N, C-alpha and C positions, 0 to 999 in steps of 0.2 A: 504494499499499499504506500503510495506516495502522498505525503502530507499536503493537504490543500486541495487536491484534485477532486475529492468527494464533495466539495463545496460549490461546484459549478464553474462557469467560465472565468470568474474572478476570485482571487483569494490574495491574502496578504501574508507575507512572511517577515519575521523579525530576524535580522542577520547581524552578526557581530563583525562587521567590516567597515572600514572607512570607504569613502567614495573612490579614492585613489586605488585602494586594494581591490575593490569590486571591479573597476574598469581594467585593472591589470590581468585579472583572472578571466574576464568576460570572453575573450576570443576562444579559449579552450572550452568554456562552459556552453557555448552555443553550437559547438561541433561544426558541421558543414553548412549551417544556415547563414544566409546573408543577414547582416545587421548594420544598423546605423545608430549613432548617438545624437540625440537632439536635446541638449541641455541635460536635465535630470530625467530624461526619458530615453529608453532603449527600444527600438522597433526591430523586431526579428521577423523576417519574411519566411513563410513556410514553403514547402516544396510545390504546393499547388496554388494556383491563382486564388486570391481572396483569403488565404491563410496568413494570419498575422498574430504575433504575440507582442504585446506592449508591456514593458516593465517601467513602472513609475517609481523613481527612487526618491526617498525622503530621508535626509540626514537628520538624526536625532542626537540629543546631547549624549556624550560618552557616559557609560555606566562606570561607577567607581566603587571598588571593593577595597577598602583600606587605602593603600598607596597605589593600587593597580587601577589603571584607566583602560576601559575596553570600548573601542568605537562601536557605534550602534546605528543601524539604519533600518528603515522599513522599505520593503519591496512589494509593490502591488503587481501581481501577474494578471493579465487580461488576455485570454486566449480567444481568438476569433476563427471559427471554421476549421479548427484542428480536430480530427477524429480522436477519441479518447485514447486509443493505443499509441498514437503518435505523441499525444501530450505526455503520457506515462514514459515513453522512451526518452523524450526530450528531458523531462524532469529527473530521470535517473542519471543521465549524463551531467546535467546542471548541478545536481546535488553532489555528485562525485567530485566535480571540479572545485566546489566550494567547501568540501569537507575538510575540516582541520585535523591534523594528526594528533596523536596523543596515545596514552596507554600507559 
């Protein structure tokens, strides 16, 4: 199950990245899809005509835990005309690209 996809065409994710970090990872996260950045919006074109994913990026105040500051942003996903399986496949790759190491 990919978090958010069960909520319809639009959903919001809270991500622990700065805008700079997000944009640095973005090319690998979108895989082979064409994309363009329009300010705080990323538009990703699907394989078929009319398929589009819009990411609206909203930078939020850093979270602070003691002396540690963690960047924080909200990402709104808006899928248009993407079949559910294609959405899932996209999100698996997206999540893998933004997954932080640890253990």
